[in-house]
MOPAC internal coordinates of N, CA, C and O (Angstrom, degrees):
PM7 1SCF
backbone

  N    0.0000 0     0.00 0     0.00 0    0    0    0
  C    1.4551 1     0.00 0     0.00 0    1    0    0
  C    1.5252 1   108.90 1     0.00 0    2    1    0
  O    1.2310 1   119.79 1   -50.18 1    3    2    1
  N    1.3304 1   118.00 1   129.82 1    3    2    1
  C    1.4541 1   123.10 1  -179.74 1    5    3    2
  C    1.5261 1   109.99 1   -76.59 1    6    5    3
  O    1.2310 1   121.31 1   -29.76 1    7    6    5
  N    1.3393 1   115.11 1   150.24 1    7    6    5
  C    1.4446 1   119.63 1   175.79 1    9    7    6
  C    1.5198 1   109.31 1   -68.70 1   10    9    7
  O    1.2310 1   120.41 1   -32.85 1   11   10    9
  N    1.3330 1   116.82 1   147.15 1   11   10    9
  C    1.4517 1   120.70 1  -179.55 1   13   11   10
  C    1.5248 1   111.91 1   -77.24 1   14   13   11
  O    1.2310 1   120.07 1   148.83 1   15   14   13
  N    1.3223 1   117.47 1   -31.17 1   15   14   13
  C    1.4495 1   121.32 1   178.84 1   17   15   14
  C    1.5140 1   109.03 1  -134.89 1   18   17   15
  O    1.2310 1   121.31 1   -29.57 1   19   18   17
  N    1.3297 1   115.10 1   150.43 1   19   18   17
  C    1.4511 1   121.69 1  -179.67 1   21   19   18
  C    1.5233 1   107.60 1  -131.36 1   22   21   19
  O    1.2310 1   119.94 1   -48.91 1   23   22   21
  N    1.3293 1   117.71 1   131.09 1   23   22   21
  C    1.4562 1   120.48 1   178.23 1   25   23   22
  C    1.5270 1   108.62 1   -85.36 1   26   25   23
  O    1.2310 1   120.98 1   -51.62 1   27   26   25
  N    1.3199 1   115.73 1   128.38 1   27   26   25
  C    1.4638 1   121.34 1  -178.60 1   29   27   26
  C    1.5223 1   108.80 1  -121.40 1   30   29   27
  O    1.2310 1   119.99 1   -51.52 1   31   30   29
  N    1.3415 1   117.63 1   128.48 1   31   30   29
  C    1.4658 1   124.02 1   179.04 1   33   31   30
  C    1.5219 1   109.05 1  -102.57 1   34   33   31
  O    1.2310 1   120.91 1   -39.92 1   35   34   33
  N    1.3411 1   115.86 1   140.08 1   35   34   33
  C    1.4619 1   120.73 1  -178.35 1   37   35   34
  C    1.5266 1   108.94 1  -162.62 1   38   37   35
  O    1.2310 1   119.89 1   -18.72 1   39   38   37
  N    1.3462 1   117.81 1   161.28 1   39   38   37
  C    1.4665 1   120.52 1   177.81 1   41   39   38
  C    1.5279 1   111.18 1   -83.25 1   42   41   39
  O    1.2310 1   120.38 1   -40.97 1   43   42   41
  N    1.3131 1   116.88 1   139.03 1   43   42   41
  C    1.4582 1   121.70 1   175.95 1   45   43   42
  C    1.5268 1   108.53 1   -64.83 1   46   45   43
  O    1.2310 1   119.51 1   -45.58 1   47   46   45
  N    1.3456 1   118.54 1   134.42 1   47   46   45
  C    1.4618 1   120.42 1   179.91 1   49   47   46
  C    1.5305 1   113.37 1   -71.58 1   50   49   47
  O    1.2310 1   119.61 1   171.42 1   51   50   49
  N    1.3221 1   118.35 1    -8.58 1   51   50   49
  C    1.4648 1   121.92 1   177.47 1   53   51   50
  C    1.5289 1   111.64 1   -98.56 1   54   53   51
  O    1.2310 1   120.86 1   120.99 1   55   54   53
  N    1.3380 1   115.95 1   -59.01 1   55   54   53
  C    1.4729 1   120.35 1  -171.71 1   57   55   54
  C    1.5241 1   113.46 1  -103.29 1   58   57   55
  O    1.2310 1   119.79 1   174.77 1   59   58   57
  N    1.3127 1   118.00 1    -5.23 1   59   58   57
  C    1.4728 1   124.96 1   179.20 1   61   59   58
  C    1.5243 1   114.80 1    66.05 1   62   61   59
  O    1.2310 1   120.12 1  -171.65 1   63   62   61
  N    1.3259 1   117.38 1     8.35 1   63   62   61
  C    1.4651 1   120.20 1   176.26 1   65   63   62
  C    1.5217 1   109.39 1   -68.38 1   66   65   63
  O    1.2310 1   120.67 1   -34.35 1   67   66   65
  N    1.3165 1   116.33 1   145.65 1   67   66   65
  C    1.4651 1   121.49 1   175.48 1   69   67   66
  C    1.5259 1   107.87 1   -74.91 1   70   69   67
  O    1.2310 1   120.36 1   -61.20 1   71   70   69
  N    1.3198 1   116.92 1   118.80 1   71   70   69
  C    1.4638 1   122.45 1  -179.94 1   73   71   70
  C    1.5261 1   108.98 1  -125.43 1   74   73   71
  O    1.2310 1   120.73 1   -10.80 1   75   74   73
  N    1.3044 1   116.22 1   169.20 1   75   74   73
  C    1.4639 1   119.54 1   178.50 1   77   75   74
  C    1.5226 1   109.30 1  -137.73 1   78   77   75
  O    1.2310 1   121.83 1   -22.16 1   79   78   77
  N    1.3147 1   114.09 1   157.84 1   79   78   77
  C    1.4589 1   121.33 1  -179.68 1   81   79   78
  C    1.5281 1   107.68 1  -145.75 1   82   81   79
  O    1.2310 1   120.76 1   -33.92 1   83   82   81
  N    1.3275 1   116.15 1   146.08 1   83   82   81
  C    1.4561 1   120.44 1   172.93 1   85   83   82
  C    1.5151 1   108.19 1   -88.66 1   86   85   83
  O    1.2310 1   120.50 1   -55.52 1   87   86   85
  N    1.3168 1   116.65 1   124.48 1   87   86   85
  C    1.4579 1   121.35 1   178.83 1   89   87   86
  C    1.5224 1   108.95 1  -114.66 1   90   89   87
  O    1.2310 1   121.23 1   -33.06 1   91   90   89
  N    1.3172 1   115.25 1   146.94 1   91   90   89
  C    1.4580 1   121.55 1  -171.13 1   93   91   90
  C    1.5298 1   110.39 1  -122.48 1   94   93   91
  O    1.2310 1   119.50 1   -66.54 1   95   94   93
  N    1.3229 1   118.56 1   113.46 1   95   94   93
  C    1.4646 1   120.63 1   179.96 1   97   95   94
  C    1.5258 1   113.51 1   -64.50 1   98   97   95
  O    1.2310 1   119.51 1   160.49 1   99   98   97
  N    1.3266 1   118.53 1   -19.51 1   99   98   97
  C    1.4610 1   119.76 1  -179.93 1  101   99   98
  C    1.5409 1   111.49 1   -74.03 1  102  101   99
  O    1.2310 1   120.26 1   174.05 1  103  102  101
  N    1.3390 1   117.12 1    -5.95 1  103  102  101
  C    1.4547 1   121.03 1   177.96 1  105  103  102
  C    1.5187 1   113.43 1   -78.95 1  106  105  103
  O    1.2310 1   120.35 1   178.52 1  107  106  105
  N    1.3234 1   116.93 1    -1.48 1  107  106  105
  C    1.4583 1   120.74 1   178.67 1  109  107  106
  C    1.5145 1   111.67 1   119.20 1  110  109  107
  O    1.2310 1   121.13 1   -21.05 1  111  110  109
  N    1.3255 1   115.45 1   158.95 1  111  110  109
  C    1.4600 1   121.47 1  -178.17 1  113  111  110
  C    1.5270 1   111.87 1   -62.76 1  114  113  111
  O    1.2310 1   120.42 1   138.13 1  115  114  113
  N    1.3379 1   116.79 1   -41.87 1  115  114  113
  C    1.4644 1   122.48 1   176.37 1  117  115  114
  C    1.5195 1   108.43 1  -117.05 1  118  117  115
  O    1.2310 1   121.00 1   -49.91 1  119  118  117
  N    1.3310 1   115.70 1   130.09 1  119  118  117
  C    1.4602 1   120.69 1  -178.82 1  121  119  118
  C    1.5285 1   109.63 1  -132.03 1  122  121  119
  O    1.2310 1   120.86 1   -37.53 1  123  122  121
  N    1.3282 1   115.97 1   142.47 1  123  122  121
  C    1.4607 1   123.09 1   173.52 1  125  123  122
  C    1.5215 1   106.93 1  -137.89 1  126  125  123
  O    1.2310 1   120.72 1   -51.53 1  127  126  125
  N    1.3402 1   116.23 1   128.47 1  127  126  125
  C    1.4566 1   119.89 1   178.57 1  129  127  126
  C    1.5266 1   109.46 1  -156.15 1  130  129  127
  O    1.2310 1   120.76 1   -15.30 1  131  130  129
  N    1.3246 1   116.15 1   164.70 1  131  130  129
  C    1.4627 1   122.73 1   177.61 1  133  131  130
  C    1.5198 1   108.22 1  -100.67 1  134  133  131
  O    1.2310 1   121.14 1   -41.05 1  135  134  133
  N    1.3224 1   115.42 1   138.95 1  135  134  133
  C    1.4675 1   121.75 1  -177.98 1  137  135  134
  C    1.5135 1   108.04 1  -142.71 1  138  137  135
  O    1.2310 1   119.62 1   -41.00 1  139  138  137
  N    1.3373 1   118.33 1   139.00 1  139  138  137
  C    1.4597 1   122.42 1   179.73 1  141  139  138
  C    1.5245 1   110.85 1   -89.95 1  142  141  139
  O    1.2310 1   120.86 1   -44.99 1  143  142  141
  N    1.3417 1   115.96 1   135.01 1  143  142  141
  C    1.4679 1   121.01 1   176.91 1  145  143  142
  C    1.5214 1   109.20 1   -60.31 1  146  145  143
  O    1.2310 1   120.13 1   -45.06 1  147  146  145
  N    1.3251 1   117.35 1   134.94 1  147  146  145
  C    1.4578 1   121.40 1  -179.35 1  149  147  146
  C    1.5237 1   112.34 1   -74.89 1  150  149  147
  O    1.2310 1   119.70 1   169.71 1  151  150  149
  N    1.3475 1   118.18 1   -10.29 1  151  150  149
  C    1.4645 1   122.15 1   179.77 1  153  151  150
  C    1.5343 1   110.91 1  -100.23 1  154  153  151
  O    1.2310 1   120.09 1   122.82 1  155  154  153
  N    1.3511 1   117.44 1   -57.18 1  155  154  153
  C    1.4736 1   120.65 1  -175.37 1  157  155  154
  C    1.5302 1   112.90 1   -99.34 1  158  157  155
  O    1.2310 1   119.76 1   172.55 1  159  158  157
  N    1.3302 1   118.07 1    -7.45 1  159  158  157
  C    1.4775 1   124.71 1   176.00 1  161  159  158
  C    1.5253 1   114.47 1    67.12 1  162  161  159
  O    1.2310 1   119.33 1  -165.97 1  163  162  161
  N    1.3207 1   118.88 1    14.03 1  163  162  161
  C    1.4620 1   120.59 1   178.86 1  165  163  162
  C    1.5274 1   109.57 1   -87.94 1  166  165  163
  O    1.2310 1   120.53 1   -33.60 1  167  166  165
  N    1.3508 1   116.59 1   146.40 1  167  166  165
  C    1.4652 1   120.21 1  -176.56 1  169  167  166
  C    1.5248 1   112.41 1   -78.66 1  170  169  167
  O    1.2310 1   121.09 1   -43.16 1  171  170  169
  N    1.3187 1   115.53 1   136.84 1  171  170  169
  C    1.4645 1   121.10 1   175.90 1  173  171  170
  C    1.5174 1   108.69 1  -127.24 1  174  173  171
  O    1.2310 1   121.32 1   -26.13 1  175  174  173
  N    1.3116 1   115.08 1   153.87 1  175  174  173
  C    1.4607 1   120.60 1   176.72 1  177  175  174
  C    1.5242 1   107.42 1   -96.25 1  178  177  175
  O    1.2310 1   120.73 1   -53.49 1  179  178  177
  N    1.3145 1   116.22 1   126.51 1  179  178  177
  C    1.4643 1   122.97 1   178.03 1  181  179  178
  C    1.5220 1   107.46 1  -105.35 1  182  181  179
  O    1.2310 1   120.61 1   -52.02 1  183  182  181
  N    1.3262 1   116.44 1   127.98 1  183  182  181
  C    1.4654 1   122.43 1   174.26 1  185  183  182
  C    1.5235 1   106.75 1  -125.09 1  186  185  183
  O    1.2310 1   121.02 1   -51.10 1  187  186  185
  N    1.3236 1   115.65 1   128.90 1  187  186  185
  C    1.4601 1   118.48 1   179.44 1  189  187  186
  C    1.5138 1   110.70 1  -142.73 1  190  189  187
  O    1.2310 1   121.94 1   -21.42 1  191  190  189
  N    1.3141 1   113.89 1   158.58 1  191  190  189
  C    1.4610 1   120.06 1   179.15 1  193  191  190
  C    1.5227 1   108.61 1  -139.96 1  194  193  191
  O    1.2310 1   121.36 1   -48.32 1  195  194  193
  N    1.3227 1   115.01 1   131.68 1  195  194  193
  C    1.4623 1   122.72 1   177.32 1  197  195  194
  C    1.5160 1   109.57 1   -97.72 1  198  197  195
  O    1.2310 1   120.56 1   -36.11 1  199  198  197
  N    1.3139 1   116.53 1   143.89 1  199  198  197
  C    1.4524 1   122.30 1   174.03 1  201  199  198
  C    1.5181 1   108.93 1  -125.27 1  202  201  199
  O    1.2310 1   120.62 1     6.89 1  203  202  201
  N    1.3152 1   116.42 1  -173.11 1  203  202  201
  C    1.4672 1   120.99 1  -178.95 1  205  203  202
  C    1.5260 1   112.36 1   -61.80 1  206  205  203
  O    1.2310 1   120.37 1   148.47 1  207  206  205
  N    1.3312 1   116.91 1   -31.53 1  207  206  205
  C    1.4608 1   120.90 1  -178.17 1  209  207  206
  C    1.5119 1   114.28 1   -94.05 1  210  209  207
  O    1.2310 1   119.62 1  -171.98 1  211  210  209
  N    1.3352 1   118.34 1     8.02 1  211  210  209
  C    1.4583 1   121.52 1  -178.84 1  213  211  210
  C    1.5209 1   111.28 1   117.14 1  214  213  211
  O    1.2310 1   120.74 1    29.40 1  215  214  213
  N    1.3037 1   116.19 1  -150.60 1  215  214  213
  C    1.4547 1   121.74 1  -177.99 1  217  215  214
  C    1.5247 1   109.85 1   -68.74 1  218  217  215
  O    1.2310 1   120.27 1   -57.63 1  219  218  217
  N    1.3316 1   117.09 1   122.37 1  219  218  217
  C    1.4633 1   122.32 1  -177.60 1  221  219  218
  C    1.5298 1   111.92 1   -99.92 1  222  221  219
  O    1.2310 1   120.59 1   144.56 1  223  222  221
  N    1.3338 1   116.48 1   -35.44 1  223  222  221
  C    1.4622 1   120.35 1  -177.24 1  225  223  222
  C    1.5189 1   109.21 1  -145.73 1  226  225  223
  O    1.2310 1   120.81 1   -40.79 1  227  226  225
  N    1.3432 1   116.06 1   139.21 1  227  226  225
  C    1.4576 1   122.06 1   176.53 1  229  227  226
  C    1.5180 1   107.49 1  -142.52 1  230  229  227
  O    1.2310 1   120.67 1   -56.29 1  231  230  229
  N    1.3388 1   116.32 1   123.71 1  231  230  229
  C    1.4610 1   121.65 1   178.99 1  233  231  230
  C    1.5204 1   108.14 1  -130.97 1  234  233  231
  O    1.2310 1   120.82 1   -50.54 1  235  234  233
  N    1.3314 1   116.03 1   129.46 1  235  234  233
  C    1.4682 1   122.19 1   173.52 1  237  235  234
  C    1.5202 1   106.41 1  -120.07 1  238  237  235
  O    1.2310 1   120.49 1   -58.30 1  239  238  237
  N    1.3409 1   116.67 1   121.70 1  239  238  237
  C    1.4574 1   120.07 1  -177.95 1  241  239  238
  C    1.5255 1   110.42 1  -136.04 1  242  241  239
  O    1.2310 1   121.18 1   -19.73 1  243  242  241
  N    1.3322 1   115.35 1   160.27 1  243  242  241
  C    1.4527 1   120.26 1   178.65 1  245  243  242
  C    1.5181 1   109.92 1   -62.50 1  246  245  243
  O    1.2310 1   121.63 1   -38.21 1  247  246  245
  N    1.3265 1   114.49 1   141.79 1  247  246  245
  C    1.4611 1   119.21 1   177.27 1  249  247  246
  C    1.5214 1   109.00 1   -71.85 1  250  249  247
  O    1.2310 1   119.84 1   -43.03 1  251  250  249
  N    1.3124 1   117.92 1   136.97 1  251  250  249
  C    1.4735 1   121.69 1  -178.55 1  253  251  250
  C    1.5039 1   111.43 1   -78.02 1  254  253  251
  O    1.2310 1   120.10 1   180.00 1  255  254  253

């Protein structure tokens, strides 16, 4: 049985602080959403893609 949520660590695209987010594979194979950095509070766009082996791609970028 796959885990419902997975914690993913990455650097904030604004302040470069190491932050983490819980991501949920049940949200679909490809997901895009906005999330605020827990350190600098600026919004970033998260894009991710799940594959058969788990998380295949994760991108966090500054919101335009």
